[in-house]
DRENDO-1510 file (C-alpha; in Angstrom, 1 decimal, always signed):
<recs>
REC; n; res; u; v; w
REC; 1; MET; +89.0; -54.1; +44.8 .
REC; 2; ASP; +85.3; -54.2; +44.1 .
REC; 3; PRO; +84.7; -54.6; +40.3 .
REC; 4; ALA; +82.3; -51.7; +40.2 .
REC; 5; LYS; +84.7; -49.3; +42.0 .
REC; 6; ALA; +87.6; -50.4; +39.8 .
REC; 7; ALA; +85.4; -49.8; +36.7 .
REC; 8; GLU; +84.5; -46.3; +38.0 .
REC; 9; ASN; +88.1; -45.4; +38.7 .
REC; 10; THR; +89.1; -46.6; +35.2 .
REC; 11; ILE; +86.3; -44.6; +33.5 .
REC; 12; LEU; +87.1; -41.3; +35.4 .
REC; 13; GLU; +90.8; -41.7; +34.8 .
REC; 14; HIS; +90.3; -42.2; +31.1 .
REC; 15; LEU; +88.0; -39.1; +30.8 .
REC; 16; GLN; +90.7; -37.0; +32.5 .
REC; 17; SER; +92.9; -37.3; +29.4 .
REC; 18; HIS; +90.3; -38.0; +26.8 .
REC; 19; ASP; +87.2; -36.1; +25.6 .
REC; 20; GLU; +85.0; -39.1; +25.2 .
REC; 21; ILE; +84.6; -42.8; +25.5 .
REC; 22; PRO; +82.8; -43.5; +22.2 .
REC; 23; ASP; +81.8; -47.1; +22.9 .
REC; 24; SER; +81.3; -48.5; +26.3 .
REC; 25; GLN; +81.2; -52.1; +25.0 .
REC; 26; LYS; +84.7; -51.9; +23.4 .
REC; 27; PHE; +86.0; -50.0; +26.5 .
REC; 28; ALA; +84.7; -52.7; +28.8 .
REC; 29; ALA; +86.3; -55.4; +26.7 .
REC; 30; SER; +89.6; -53.7; +26.4 .
REC; 31; SER; +89.7; -52.9; +30.2 .
REC; 32; GLY; +88.7; -56.4; +31.2 .
REC; 33; PHE; +85.3; -55.5; +32.8 .
REC; 34; ASP; +81.9; -57.1; +32.3 .
REC; 35; HIS; +79.7; -54.6; +30.3 .
REC; 36; GLY; +76.9; -55.2; +32.8 .
REC; 37; VAL; +79.1; -53.8; +35.6 .
REC; 38; VAL; +80.2; -50.9; +33.4 .
REC; 39; GLU; +76.6; -50.1; +32.6 .
REC; 40; ASN; +75.6; -49.9; +36.3 .
REC; 41; VAL; +78.6; -47.7; +37.0 .
REC; 42; ILE; +77.6; -45.4; +34.1 .
REC; 43; LYS; +74.1; -45.0; +35.5 .
REC; 44; SER; +75.4; -44.2; +38.9 .
REC; 45; LEU; +77.9; -41.6; +37.6 .
REC; 46; CYS; +75.1; -40.0; +35.5 .
REC; 47; GLY; +72.9; -39.7; +38.6 .
REC; 48; SER; +75.6; -37.6; +40.3 .
REC; 49; ARG; +76.2; -35.6; +37.1 .
REC; 50; THR; +79.8; -36.7; +37.1 .
REC; 51; ILE; +79.5; -37.9; +33.5 .
REC; 52; GLU; +77.0; -37.6; +30.7 .
REC; 53; ALA; +76.1; -40.6; +28.6 .
REC; 54; ASN; +74.1; -41.2; +25.4 .
REC; 55; GLU; +72.6; -44.6; +24.7 .
REC; 56; ILE; +73.6; -46.2; +21.4 .
REC; 57; LYS; +71.7; -49.1; +19.8 .
REC; 58; GLU; +73.0; -51.0; +16.8 .
REC; 59; GLU; +72.4; -54.3; +15.0 .
REC; 60; ARG; +75.5; -56.3; +14.7 .
REC; 61; TRP; +76.4; -59.7; +13.4 .
REC; 62; ALA; +77.4; -62.2; +16.1 .
REC; 63; LEU; +78.7; -65.8; +15.8 .
REC; 64; THR; +76.5; -68.7; +16.5 .
REC; 65; ASP; +77.9; -71.6; +18.6 .
REC; 66; GLU; +78.7; -73.5; +15.4 .
REC; 67; GLY; +80.5; -70.4; +14.0 .
REC; 68; LYS; +82.5; -70.1; +17.2 .
REC; 69; SER; +83.6; -73.7; +16.9 .
REC; 70; TYR; +84.9; -73.1; +13.4 .
REC; 71; VAL; +87.0; -70.1; +14.7 .
REC; 72; ASP; +88.8; -72.6; +17.0 .
REC; 73; SER; +89.0; -75.6; +14.7 .
REC; 74; GLY; +88.6; -74.3; +11.2 .
REC; 75; SER; +85.8; -74.6; +8.7 .
REC; 76; PRO; +84.4; -78.1; +7.9 .
REC; 77; GLU; +85.7; -77.9; +4.3 .
REC; 78; VAL; +89.2; -77.1; +5.4 .
REC; 79; GLN; +89.1; -79.8; +8.1 .
REC; 80; PHE; +88.0; -82.2; +5.5 .
REC; 81; PHE; +90.7; -81.2; +3.0 .
REC; 82; ARG; +93.4; -81.5; +5.7 .
REC; 83; ALA; +92.2; -85.0; +6.6 .
REC; 84; LEU; +93.1; -86.1; +3.0 .
REC; 85; PRO; +96.5; -87.5; +2.2 .
REC; 86; SER; +98.8; -85.2; +0.4 .
REC; 87; GLU; +99.1; -87.8; -2.4 .
REC; 88; GLY; +96.9; -90.6; -3.5 .
REC; 89; GLU; +93.3; -91.5; -2.7 .
REC; 90; ILE; +91.4; -92.4; +0.5 .
REC; 91; LEU; +88.1; -94.2; +1.0 .
REC; 92; MET; +85.2; -91.9; +2.1 .
REC; 93; LYS; +84.1; -94.5; +4.6 .
REC; 94; ASP; +87.5; -94.3; +6.2 .
REC; 95; LEU; +87.2; -90.5; +6.5 .
REC; 96; GLU; +83.8; -91.0; +8.2 .
REC; 97; LYS; +85.5; -92.8; +11.1 .
REC; 98; LYS; +88.1; -90.1; +11.8 .
REC; 99; LEU; +86.1; -86.9; +11.2 .
REC; 100; ASP; +83.5; -85.1; +13.4 .
REC; 101; PRO; +79.9; -85.9; +12.1 .
REC; 102; THR; +79.3; -82.2; +11.2 .
REC; 103; VAL; +82.6; -81.9; +9.4 .
REC; 104; TYR; +81.9; -85.2; +7.4 .
REC; 105; LYS; +78.4; -84.0; +6.6 .
REC; 106; VAL; +79.2; -80.4; +5.4 .
REC; 107; GLY; +82.9; -80.6; +4.5 .
REC; 108; PRO; +82.8; -82.8; +1.3 .
REC; 109; SER; +80.2; -80.8; -0.6 .
REC; 110; ALA; +81.8; -77.4; +0.3 .
REC; 111; ALA; +85.2; -78.7; -0.7 .
REC; 112; ILE; +83.8; -80.0; -4.1 .
REC; 113; VAL; +82.1; -76.6; -4.7 .
REC; 114; ASN; +85.5; -74.9; -4.0 .
REC; 115; LYS; +87.2; -77.4; -6.5 .
REC; 116; TRP; +89.6; -78.5; -3.8 .
REC; 117; VAL; +89.0; -82.2; -4.1 .
REC; 118; THR; +87.9; -84.8; -6.7 .
REC; 119; MET; +85.8; -87.9; -6.1 .
REC; 120; ARG; +85.9; -91.2; -8.0 .
REC; 121; LYS; +83.3; -93.9; -7.8 .
REC; 122; GLU; +84.0; -97.6; -8.3 .
REC; 123; LYS; +81.6; -100.5; -8.4 .
REC; 124; ARG; +82.7; -103.7; -6.6 .
REC; 125; GLU; +81.0; -107.1; -6.6 .
REC; 126; VAL; +79.8; -108.2; -3.2 .
REC; 127; PRO; +80.0; -112.0; -2.5 .
REC; 128; GLY; +76.5; -113.5; -2.2 .
REC; 129; SER; +74.7; -110.4; -3.6 .
REC; 130; THR; +73.5; -109.6; -7.2 .
REC; 131; LYS; +73.8; -105.9; -6.6 .
REC; 132; PRO; +77.3; -104.4; -6.7 .
REC; 133; GLU; +78.6; -102.0; -4.0 .
REC; 134; THR; +79.6; -98.5; -4.9 .
REC; 135; ILE; +82.9; -97.4; -3.4 .
REC; 136; VAL; +83.8; -93.7; -3.3 .
REC; 137; TYR; +87.4; -92.5; -3.3 .
REC; 138; VAL; +88.5; -88.9; -2.7 .
REC; 139; SER; +91.7; -87.1; -3.3 .
REC; 140; ARG; +93.2; -83.6; -3.3 .
REC; 141; LYS; +93.1; -81.5; -6.5 .
REC; 142; ILE; +95.4; -78.7; -5.1 .
REC; 143; ASN; +98.3; -78.7; -2.6 .
REC; 144; GLY; +97.0; -76.1; -0.1 .
REC; 145; VAL; +93.9; -74.0; +0.8 .
REC; 146; GLU; +93.1; -70.8; +2.7 .
REC; 147; ASP; +90.4; -70.9; +5.3 .
REC; 148; LYS; +88.4; -67.9; +4.2 .
REC; 149; VAL; +85.4; -68.9; +6.3 .
REC; 150; LYS; +87.5; -68.9; +9.5 .
REC; 151; ASP; +89.0; -65.5; +8.5 .
REC; 152; LEU; +85.6; -64.0; +8.0 .
REC; 153; LEU; +84.3; -65.3; +11.3 .
REC; 154; GLN; +87.3; -63.9; +13.1 .
REC; 155; LYS; +86.7; -60.5; +11.5 .
REC; 156; ILE; +83.1; -60.5; +12.6 .
REC; 157; GLU; +84.1; -61.6; +16.1 .
REC; 158; ALA; +86.5; -58.7; +16.2 .
REC; 159; GLY; +83.9; -56.2; +15.0 .
REC; 160; GLU; +85.6; -55.5; +11.7 .
REC; 161; ALA; +83.7; -54.7; +8.5 .
REC; 162; VAL; +82.9; -57.7; +6.2 .
REC; 163; ASP; +81.4; -57.6; +2.7 .
REC; 164; GLU; +77.6; -58.0; +2.6 .
REC; 165; LYS; +77.8; -61.0; +0.2 .
REC; 166; ASP; +80.2; -62.8; +2.6 .
REC; 167; VAL; +77.8; -62.1; +5.5 .
REC; 168; ASP; +74.9; -63.5; +3.5 .
REC; 169; ALA; +76.8; -66.7; +2.8 .
REC; 170; LEU; +77.6; -67.2; +6.5 .
REC; 171; LYS; +74.0; -66.4; +7.4 .
REC; 172; ARG; +72.8; -69.1; +5.0 .
REC; 173; ARG; +75.1; -71.6; +6.7 .
REC; 174; LYS; +73.7; -70.4; +10.1 .
REC; 175; LEU; +77.2; -69.4; +11.3 .
REC; 176; VAL; +76.2; -65.8; +12.2 .
REC; 177; ILE; +73.1; -64.2; +13.6 .
REC; 178; LEU; +71.9; -60.6; +13.8 .
REC; 179; GLN; +71.9; -59.2; +17.4 .
REC; 180; THR; +70.9; -55.9; +18.8 .
REC; 181; TRP; +73.9; -54.3; +20.5 .
REC; 182; ARG; +73.4; -51.6; +23.1 .
REC; 183; GLY; +76.1; -49.4; +24.6 .
REC; 184; TYR; +76.9; -45.8; +25.6 .
REC; 185; SER; +79.1; -42.9; +24.5 .
REC; 186; ILE; +80.4; -41.1; +27.6 .
REC; 187; ARG; +81.7; -37.6; +28.2 .
REC; 188; LYS; +82.5; -35.5; +31.3 .
REC; 189; GLY; +79.5; -34.1; +33.2 .
REC; 190; PRO; +79.1; -30.7; +34.9 .
REC; 191; GLU; +80.2; -32.2; +38.3 .
REC; 192; TYR; +83.1; -34.2; +36.9 .
REC; 193; VAL; +85.8; -35.1; +39.4 .
REC; 194; LEU; +88.7; -37.6; +39.2 .
REC; 195; VAL; +87.7; -39.2; +42.5 .
REC; 196; ARG; +84.0; -39.1; +43.4 .
REC; 197; GLU; +83.2; -38.4; +47.0 .
REC; 198; LYS; +80.7; -40.6; +48.7 .
REC; 199; THR; +77.7; -38.5; +49.5 .
REC; 200; ALA; +75.4; -39.2; +52.4 .
REC; 201; THR; +71.8; -39.7; +51.7 .
REC; 202; ASP; +70.4; -39.4; +55.3 .
REC; 203; LEU; +71.1; -37.2; +58.3 .
REC; 204; THR; +71.2; -39.7; +61.2 .
REC; 205; ARG; +71.2; -39.4; +65.0 .
REC; 206; GLU; +74.8; -40.6; +65.1 .
REC; 207; HIS; +75.9; -37.8; +62.7 .
REC; 208; ILE; +74.4; -35.2; +65.1 .
REC; 209; GLN; +75.9; -36.8; +68.2 .
REC; 210; ARG; +79.4; -37.0; +66.7 .
REC; 211; GLY; +79.1; -33.6; +65.1 .
REC; 212; ASP; +80.6; -34.8; +61.8 .
REC; 213; TRP; +77.5; -33.8; +59.8 .
REC; 214; LYS; +79.2; -30.4; +59.2 .
REC; 215; GLN; +81.9; -32.1; +57.1 .
REC; 216; LEU; +79.5; -34.5; +55.2 .
REC; 217; LYS; +78.4; -33.9; +51.6 .
REC; 218; PHE; +74.8; -34.7; +51.3 .
REC; 219; LYS; +73.1; -36.0; +48.1 .
REC; 220; GLU; +70.7; -33.5; +46.6 .
REC; 221; TYR; +67.1; -34.4; +46.7 .
REC; 222; ASN; +65.4; -34.7; +43.3 .
REC; 223; LEU; +62.0; -33.5; +44.0 .
REC; 224; SER; +60.8; -33.9; +40.4 .
REC; 225; ALA; +61.8; -37.6; +40.2 .
REC; 226; GLN; +59.0; -39.9; +39.1 .
REC; 227; VAL; +57.9; -42.4; +41.7 .
REC; 228; GLN; +57.5; -46.1; +40.8 .
REC; 229; PRO; +54.1; -46.8; +39.2 .
REC; 230; ILE; +51.6; -48.5; +41.5 .
REC; 231; GLN; +51.2; -52.1; +40.5 .
REC; 232; ILE; +47.5; -52.5; +40.3 .
REC; 233; GLY; +45.2; -54.8; +38.3 .
REC; 234; TYR; +44.2; -53.9; +34.8 .
REC; 235; VAL; +41.0; -54.8; +33.1 .
REC; 236; GLN; +41.4; -57.2; +30.1 .
REC; 237; PRO; +39.4; -55.9; +27.1 .
REC; 238; LEU; +37.4; -59.1; +26.8 .
REC; 239; LEU; +36.4; -58.9; +30.5 .
REC; 240; GLU; +35.5; -55.2; +30.2 .
REC; 241; VAL; +33.3; -55.7; +27.1 .
REC; 242; LYS; +31.8; -58.9; +28.7 .
REC; 243; GLU; +30.8; -56.9; +31.8 .
REC; 244; GLU; +29.3; -54.1; +29.7 .
REC; 245; ILE; +27.3; -56.6; +27.7 .
REC; 246; GLN; +26.0; -58.3; +30.8 .
REC; 247; ASN; +24.8; -54.9; +32.1 .
REC; 248; ILE; +23.1; -54.3; +28.7 .
REC; 249; PHE; +21.2; -57.6; +28.9 .
REC; 250; LEU; +20.2; -56.9; +32.5 .
REC; 251; GLN; +19.0; -53.4; +31.6 .
REC; 252; MET; +16.9; -55.0; +28.8 .
REC; 253; GLY; +15.2; -57.4; +31.3 .
REC; 254; PHE; +17.2; -60.6; +30.6 .
REC; 255; GLU; +18.0; -63.4; +33.0 .
REC; 256; GLU; +21.4; -65.1; +32.8 .
REC; 257; MET; +21.5; -68.8; +32.1 .
REC; 258; PRO; +23.9; -71.2; +33.9 .
REC; 259; THR; +26.8; -72.2; +31.6 .
REC; 260; ASN; +29.1; -74.2; +33.8 .
REC; 261; ASN; +29.2; -77.4; +31.7 .
REC; 262; TYR; +31.7; -77.2; +28.9 .
REC; 263; VAL; +31.1; -80.9; +28.1 .
REC; 264; GLU; +27.8; -81.6; +26.4 .
REC; 265; SER; +26.2; -84.6; +24.8 .
REC; 266; SER; +25.6; -84.5; +21.1 .
REC; 267; PHE; +21.8; -84.8; +21.9 .
REC; 268; TRP; +21.7; -81.4; +23.6 .
REC; 269; ASN; +24.3; -79.8; +21.3 .
REC; 270; PHE; +22.8; -81.1; +18.0 .
REC; 271; ASP; +19.8; -83.4; +18.0 .
REC; 272; ALA; +17.5; -81.3; +20.3 .
REC; 273; LEU; +18.3; -78.4; +17.9 .
REC; 274; PHE; +16.9; -80.4; +15.0 .
REC; 275; GLN; +20.3; -80.7; +13.5 .
REC; 276; PRO; +20.6; -83.9; +11.4 .
REC; 277; GLN; +23.2; -86.5; +12.4 .
REC; 278; GLN; +24.9; -86.3; +9.0 .
REC; 279; HIS; +25.4; -82.6; +9.3 .
REC; 280; PRO; +29.1; -81.5; +8.5 .
REC; 281; ALA; +29.3; -79.7; +11.9 .
REC; 282; ARG; +29.1; -83.0; +13.6 .
REC; 283; ASP; +32.3; -84.2; +12.0 .
REC; 284; SER; +35.5; -84.5; +14.0 .
REC; 285; HIS; +37.1; -81.9; +11.7 .
REC; 286; ASP; +34.7; -79.3; +13.2 .
REC; 287; THR; +34.0; -80.6; +16.7 .
REC; 288; PHE; +36.2; -81.8; +19.6 .
REC; 289; PHE; +34.8; -85.2; +20.7 .
REC; 290; LEU; +35.8; -86.7; +24.1 .
REC; 291; LYS; +37.6; -90.0; +24.4 .
REC; 292; VAL; +36.9; -90.3; +28.2 .
REC; 293; PRO; +34.0; -90.4; +28.9 .
REC; 294; SER; +33.1; -90.8; +25.3 .
REC; 295; THR; +29.3; -91.2; +25.9 .
REC; 296; THR; +26.5; -90.3; +28.3 .
REC; 297; LYS; +23.3; -92.3; +29.3 .
REC; 298; GLN; +21.7; -89.4; +31.2 .
REC; 299; LEU; +19.1; -88.3; +28.7 .
REC; 300; PRO; +15.3; -87.7; +29.2 .
REC; 301; GLU; +13.8; -90.7; +27.5 .
REC; 302; ASP; +10.3; -89.3; +26.6 .
REC; 303; TYR; +11.8; -86.2; +25.1 .
REC; 304; LEU; +14.5; -88.2; +23.3 .
REC; 305; GLU; +11.9; -90.3; +21.7 .
REC; 306; ARG; +10.0; -87.3; +20.4 .
REC; 307; VAL; +13.2; -85.8; +19.0 .
REC; 308; LYS; +13.9; -89.1; +17.3 .
REC; 309; GLN; +10.5; -89.2; +15.7 .
REC; 310; VAL; +10.7; -85.6; +14.3 .
REC; 311; HIS; +14.1; -86.4; +12.8 .
REC; 312; GLN; +13.0; -89.6; +11.2 .
REC; 313; SER; +9.5; -89.0; +10.1 .
REC; 314; GLY; +8.7; -85.4; +11.0 .
REC; 315; GLY; +5.7; -84.0; +12.7 .
REC; 316; TYR; +4.2; -80.6; +13.7 .
REC; 317; GLY; +3.8; -79.8; +10.0 .
REC; 318; SER; +7.2; -81.1; +9.0 .
REC; 319; LYS; +8.3; -84.2; +7.1 .
REC; 320; GLY; +11.6; -84.4; +9.1 .
REC; 321; TYR; +14.9; -85.6; +7.5 .
REC; 322; GLU; +13.7; -89.1; +6.7 .
REC; 323; TYR; +16.8; -91.0; +7.8 .
REC; 324; ASP; +17.6; -93.7; +10.4 .
REC; 325; TRP; +18.3; -91.7; +13.6 .
REC; 326; LYS; +20.8; -93.4; +15.8 .
REC; 327; ARG; +20.9; -93.1; +19.6 .
REC; 328; GLU; +24.6; -93.9; +19.8 .
REC; 329; GLU; +25.3; -90.7; +17.8 .
REC; 330; ALA; +23.2; -88.6; +20.3 .
REC; 331; GLU; +25.1; -90.1; +23.3 .
REC; 332; LYS; +28.5; -89.0; +22.1 .
REC; 333; ASN; +30.2; -86.4; +24.5 .
REC; 334; LEU; +31.9; -83.3; +23.1 .
REC; 335; LEU; +33.1; -79.9; +24.0 .
REC; 336; ARG; +30.1; -77.7; +23.3 .
REC; 337; THR; +30.3; -75.9; +19.9 .
REC; 338; HIS; +27.8; -73.2; +20.9 .
REC; 339; THR; +26.0; -72.0; +24.0 .
REC; 340; THR; +22.7; -72.7; +22.2 .
REC; 341; ALA; +23.0; -76.1; +23.8 .
REC; 342; VAL; +22.4; -74.3; +27.1 .
REC; 343; SER; +19.4; -72.5; +25.6 .
REC; 344; THR; +18.0; -75.9; +24.6 .
REC; 345; ARG; +18.2; -77.1; +28.2 .
REC; 346; MET; +16.6; -74.0; +29.6 .
REC; 347; LEU; +13.7; -74.0; +27.1 .
REC; 348; TYR; +13.1; -77.7; +27.8 .
REC; 349; LYS; +13.0; -76.9; +31.5 .
REC; 350; LEU; +10.6; -74.0; +30.9 .
REC; 351; ALA; +8.3; -76.3; +28.9 .
REC; 352; GLN; +8.0; -78.7; +31.8 .
REC; 353; GLN; +6.3; -76.0; +34.0 .
REC; 354; LYS; +2.5; -76.3; +34.5 .
REC; 355; SER; +1.8; -72.9; +33.0 .
REC; 356; PHE; +3.9; -71.1; +30.5 .
REC; 357; VAL; +5.7; -67.9; +31.6 .
REC; 358; PRO; +7.5; -65.7; +29.0 .
REC; 359; LYS; +11.2; -65.5; +29.5 .
REC; 360; ARG; +14.2; -63.5; +28.4 .
REC; 361; TYR; +17.5; -65.5; +28.7 .
REC; 362; PHE; +21.2; -64.6; +28.0 .
REC; 363; SER; +24.6; -66.3; +28.5 .
REC; 364; ILE; +28.2; -65.4; +27.8 .
REC; 365; ASP; +30.7; -68.2; +28.0 .
REC; 366; ARG; +33.3; -70.3; +26.1 .
REC; 367; VAL; +32.7; -72.6; +23.2 .
REC; 368; PHE; +35.1; -74.8; +21.3 .
REC; 369; ARG; +35.4; -75.6; +17.6 .
REC; 370; ASN; +38.1; -77.5; +15.7 .
REC; 371; GLU; +39.0; -74.5; +13.4 .
REC; 372; ALA; +42.3; -73.4; +11.9 .
REC; 373; VAL; +43.6; -70.4; +13.8 .
REC; 374; ASP; +44.0; -67.1; +11.8 .
REC; 375; ARG; +43.6; -63.4; +12.5 .
REC; 376; THR; +39.8; -63.7; +12.9 .
REC; 377; HIS; +39.3; -67.3; +14.1 .
REC; 378; LEU; +40.3; -69.3; +17.2 .
REC; 379; ALA; +39.6; -72.9; +18.3 .
REC; 380; GLU; +38.3; -71.6; +21.7 .
REC; 381; PHE; +36.3; -68.4; +22.0 .
REC; 382; HIS; +33.3; -66.8; +23.7 .
REC; 383; GLN; +29.7; -66.8; +22.5 .
REC; 384; ILE; +27.1; -64.3; +23.5 .
REC; 385; GLU; +23.6; -65.8; +23.4 .
REC; 386; GLY; +20.3; -64.0; +23.8 .
REC; 387; LEU; +16.8; -65.3; +23.4 .
REC; 388; ILE; +13.2; -64.2; +24.0 .
REC; 389; CYS; +10.5; -66.8; +24.5 .
REC; 390; ASP; +6.9; -65.4; +24.3 .
REC; 391; ARG; +3.6; -65.7; +22.4 .
REC; 392; GLY; +3.1; -64.1; +19.0 .
REC; 393; LEU; +6.7; -63.1; +18.3 .
REC; 394; SER; +7.7; -62.3; +14.7 .
REC; 395; LEU; +10.8; -61.4; +12.6 .
REC; 396; GLY; +10.0; -57.7; +13.1 .
REC; 397; ASP; +10.4; -58.2; +16.9 .
REC; 398; LEU; +13.8; -59.9; +16.2 .
REC; 399; LEU; +15.1; -57.0; +14.1 .
REC; 400; GLY; +13.9; -54.5; +16.6 .
REC; 401; VAL; +15.6; -56.2; +19.5 .
REC; 402; LEU; +18.8; -56.6; +17.5 .
REC; 403; GLU; +18.9; -52.9; +16.6 .
REC; 404; ASP; +18.3; -52.0; +20.2 .
REC; 405; PHE; +20.9; -54.4; +21.5 .
REC; 406; PHE; +23.7; -53.5; +19.1 .
REC; 407; SER; +23.1; -49.7; +19.4 .
REC; 408; ARG; +23.6; -50.1; +23.2 .
REC; 409; LEU; +27.0; -51.8; +22.2 .
REC; 410; GLY; +27.9; -48.7; +20.2 .
REC; 411; MET; +27.7; -50.7; +16.9 .
REC; 412; THR; +25.3; -48.8; +14.7 .
REC; 413; LYS; +26.6; -49.9; +11.3 .
REC; 414; LEU; +24.7; -53.1; +10.9 .
REC; 415; ARG; +23.7; -55.3; +8.0 .
REC; 416; PHE; +21.6; -58.4; +7.9 .
REC; 417; LYS; +21.9; -61.2; +5.4 .
REC; 418; PRO; +19.5; -64.2; +4.9 .
REC; 419; ALA; +21.2; -67.4; +6.0 .
REC; 420; TYR; +20.4; -71.1; +6.7 .
REC; 421; ASN; +20.5; -72.7; +10.2 .
REC; 422; PRO; +19.1; -76.2; +10.9 .
REC; 423; TYR; +17.2; -74.9; +14.0 .
REC; 424; THR; +16.1; -71.4; +12.9 .
REC; 425; GLU; +13.7; -70.3; +10.1 .
REC; 426; PRO; +14.0; -67.5; +9.0 .
REC; 427; SER; +17.7; -67.0; +9.8 .
REC; 428; MET; +19.9; -63.9; +9.4 .
REC; 429; GLU; +23.7; -63.3; +9.6 .
REC; 430; ILE; +24.7; -60.1; +11.3 .
REC; 431; PHE; +27.5; -57.9; +10.0 .
REC; 432; SER; +29.1; -54.8; +11.5 .
REC; 433; TYR; +31.6; -52.5; +9.8 .
REC; 434; HIS; +35.2; -52.7; +11.2 .
REC; 435; ASP; +37.0; -49.4; +10.8 .
REC; 436; GLY; +40.4; -51.0; +11.4 .
REC; 437; LEU; +40.0; -53.7; +8.8 .
REC; 438; LYS; +38.0; -51.4; +6.5 .
REC; 439; LYS; +35.4; -54.0; +5.8 .
REC; 440; TRP; +32.2; -55.6; +7.0 .
REC; 441; VAL; +32.8; -58.4; +9.5 .
REC; 442; GLU; +30.3; -61.0; +10.5 .
REC; 443; VAL; +29.6; -60.6; +14.2 .
REC; 444; GLY; +26.7; -63.0; +14.8 .
REC; 445; ASN; +23.8; -65.1; +13.7 .
REC; 446; SER; +20.1; -64.9; +14.5 .
REC; 447; GLY; +16.7; -66.3; +13.7 .
REC; 448; MET; +13.5; -67.8; +15.0 .
REC; 449; PHE; +13.6; -71.3; +16.4 .
REC; 450; ARG; +11.8; -73.9; +14.3 .
REC; 451; PRO; +8.6; -75.7; +15.5 .
REC; 452; GLU; +10.5; -79.0; +15.0 .
REC; 453; MET; +12.8; -77.9; +17.8 .
REC; 454; LEU; +10.3; -76.2; +20.2 .
REC; 455; LEU; +7.1; -78.4; +20.0 .
REC; 456; PRO; +8.8; -81.7; +21.0 .
REC; 457; MET; +9.9; -79.9; +24.2 .
REC; 458; GLY; +6.3; -79.4; +25.1 .
REC; 459; LEU; +6.0; -75.6; +24.6 .
REC; 460; PRO; +2.5; -74.3; +23.5 .
REC; 461; GLU; +2.0; -74.1; +19.8 .
REC; 462; ASP; +1.5; -70.3; +19.8 .
REC; 463; VAL; +4.9; -69.7; +21.6 .
REC; 464; ASN; +7.8; -68.5; +19.5 .
REC; 465; VAL; +11.4; -67.9; +20.3 .
REC; 466; ILE; +13.6; -65.3; +18.7 .
REC; 467; ALA; +17.4; -65.7; +19.3 .
REC; 468; TRP; +20.8; -64.5; +18.4 .
REC; 469; GLY; +24.4; -65.4; +19.0 .
REC; 470; LEU; +27.6; -63.5; +18.5 .
REC; 471; SER; +31.2; -63.9; +19.5 .
REC; 472; LEU; +32.6; -61.7; +22.3 .
REC; 473; GLU; +36.0; -61.4; +20.5 .
REC; 474; ARG; +34.9; -59.7; +17.3 .
REC; 475; PRO; +32.8; -56.9; +18.8 .
REC; 476; THR; +35.8; -56.3; +21.2 .
REC; 477; MET; +38.1; -56.1; +18.2 .
REC; 478; ILE; +35.8; -53.6; +16.6 .
REC; 479; LEU; +35.4; -51.5; +19.7 .
REC; 480; TYR; +39.2; -51.5; +20.5 .
REC; 481; GLY; +40.4; -51.2; +16.9 .
REC; 482; ILE; +42.3; -54.6; +17.1 .
REC; 483; ASP; +42.8; -56.3; +13.7 .
REC; 484; ASN; +44.2; -59.7; +14.9 .
REC; 485; ILE; +42.2; -61.8; +17.3 .
REC; 486; ARG; +45.5; -63.4; +18.6 .
REC; 487; ASP; +46.5; -60.0; +20.0 .
REC; 488; LEU; +43.4; -60.1; +22.2 .
REC; 489; PHE; +43.2; -63.6; +23.5 .
REC; 490; GLY; +45.9; -66.1; +24.3 .
REC; 491; HIS; +49.6; -66.1; +25.0 .
REC; 492; LYS; +50.4; -63.3; +22.5 .
REC; 493; VAL; +48.5; -60.6; +24.4 .
REC; 494; ASP; +50.6; -57.4; +24.8 .
REC; 495; PHE; +50.1; -56.4; +28.5 .
REC; 496; ASP; +51.3; -52.9; +27.7 .
REC; 497; VAL; +48.3; -52.4; +25.4 .
REC; 498; ILE; +46.0; -53.5; +28.3 .
REC; 499; LYS; +47.7; -51.1; +30.7 .
REC; 500; ASN; +47.7; -48.1; +28.4 .
REC; 501; ASN; +44.3; -48.5; +26.8 .
REC; 502; PRO; +41.5; -46.4; +28.3 .
REC; 503; LEU; +38.5; -48.3; +29.6 .
REC; 504; CYS; +36.1; -49.1; +26.8 .
REC; 505; ARG; +32.8; -47.4; +27.2 .
REC; 506; LEU; +30.1; -48.8; +25.0 .
REC; 507; GLY; +27.8; -46.3; +23.3 .
REC; 508; LEU; +24.5; -46.5; +25.1 .
REC; 509; GLN; +21.8; -44.8; +23.2 .
</recs>
């Protein structure tokens, strides 16, 4: 007979003479059925209202594979004890040859703790060596032992109650593990019958031709049943906020920069930004350097020479860093640490035009830093970059643009803190209040690009650049109320959160 039909018959026959089946797991085990088969039968019988079932969830201790092996063969300490001669001593190294490695490793120490055995050490001279050899003998202290570990494991396997202290001891030895158990308690339903008739689900042409439709029992339609949800795509919070920020930049008249090169040279990533070659950010602890290809030779020579001079001896009103600038450091390839490297390329390209044209640029793309991962930091994340290049810009223009930009993001609680950047002066860190973390969180950095960076490119002396950069992840965390960045980006993302979250609408003002 089909296992499902046999399980159905057994359940219905049992309920005819009993009020309830309290535990479907035990019932399945005692009846010789797989619980998965019984579970499917229960769901089918509930659908026809033949039975009523309540789901039960409990946490129960189960044996590990090692624990199951001790039920069959006995605990290591008992196996070790039984391997000893009833009288006299035996060499430990002789026991090693005849015992299982796990038993030999665990058994002696456990047997000593239980005071079942005694060990005696003896030093023996070794021919040709000045160092004596230690010989270990072991012997029984008592005649017989009880295998309490095996008894406890058998009780847990049978579902019997075991003292909490004993369970803790078995847990420390990794012989038991806590598992979630699920089963059902079953009672008769309003449509209970001993033998369930098979109901027809469709009235077919053959039924009408034969005329047997009059004798058929049809399954009732459940017009209130929920249909299967439509499987459609869901917008990931990062992508949603990224699109909204792109729209904000476009509304403010910005032009998007190309950001398709994750690999940059140290020249564009650091040197062109007037960042000294001994700066800590250029260390391998902070930056991912490439092994293949490790360097690049494709650098604009005239511009490179001007950058070298401003680093070594200054210029444009600056005395520089006064150190020996090395080309081999500038040629090293790396995974870009910020999209400001893209801004550098775009500003250099702008400076090569015959006549200066003011520009507003932005970019949103990935950057890479060799950082320890925690609830607010990742080694790979997104940077939002915005800059305005024009004549006569000041710090007041930067503050005004930042207030406008962040208010469009819906982040009105802002604070600015003076900071240091090698390539901006003045510089400001940007903080926004995170209601979930209940504290101010740094969301970005900003400043005015230094003349030592802009003038070697060939930009006019009266042209200034105001710029700011922020991560995409932290504003998204603030807007969505997420307090751990690993729940937003990476393999730990909860897709149910993405499905159930409403679309984030940034507060345009």
